[in-house]
N, C-alpha and C positions, 0 to 999 in steps of 0.2 A: 526213171533214168533216161537220159538222152542216148540215142544211138543213131546209126550203127557205128560200131567201133572197128578199127582196123589195126592189127598188130603186125609189126614188121620186125623180123629177126634175121639172123644169119647174114648180116651185112658184111661187106669186104673189109679186109685189113684190120686196123685198130678199132673199127666200129663193131667188130664181131661180138664182143661181150655185151653189147647194149641191145635192148629191145625198146622200140618206140611204139607207142599206142596213140592213135588219132581218133577223135570223135568227130564225125562228119557234121554234127549239128551243134557243136560247141560254139558259144559266142566268141567273137574275135577278142583277143586281149593282147597286152603288151608282150614282147618277146622276153623269155625268161633268162636267156644267156647273153643278151646284148650287153656290151660294156658301156658304162657311163662315161661320156666324153670327158668329164672333169677328172676322172681317175686314170685315163689313158696317158701314157708317157709321151714325151715329145715325138714329133714326126721324125722319121728316119729317111735317108735317101734311098732311092730305088736300089734293090739288091740286099738290103738289110733283112735278114730272116731269123726267126726264132724257132722254127719248126724243124724236127728231124725228118719228117715226111708228112705228106698230106694225102688223104684218101677221100675220094668222093664218089657219089653215086646218085642216080635219079630214081626215085620211087614212083611207080605208076600204080594207081589204084584201079580196082575192078571197074569195068564199064558199067555205067549207071550209078556210080557212087556219088557223082556230082563234085568230086574232088579233083583239083588240078594236080599234075605231077609235081613232086617236091624235089628240090635239089639239096643234098646233104654234103657237107664237107667237114672233115675232122682233121685237125693238125696236132701231131704229137710234139709237145714242147721239149726242147733240149734241156738237159740239166745245166747248171751254172758253168761248170768247167768247159764242156764242149761248146756251149754257147759263146763263152768269152773267146775261145780259140777261133770260132767261125767269124765273130765280129772283127777280130784282129786281121784275119785273112781278107775280109771284105773291105 
């Protein structure tokens, strides 16, 4: 198996329930959570939001790991009713 592995838990806010594991020697691959541009809805004017809140953090790996710090951002999506109300207000 490839190693070393780093596990990150106890992240802030809505990221709290998730645990992320990184393999320092894994080959680079495509992003798993990127949206396909063909499936994305139309562009919206600035100010259009779908999230209830956004939490972010920077993960710094131990010295000597060879890994660059990573930026994480997670947005909690609003349910349909509150989202529609927010869109009308914006």
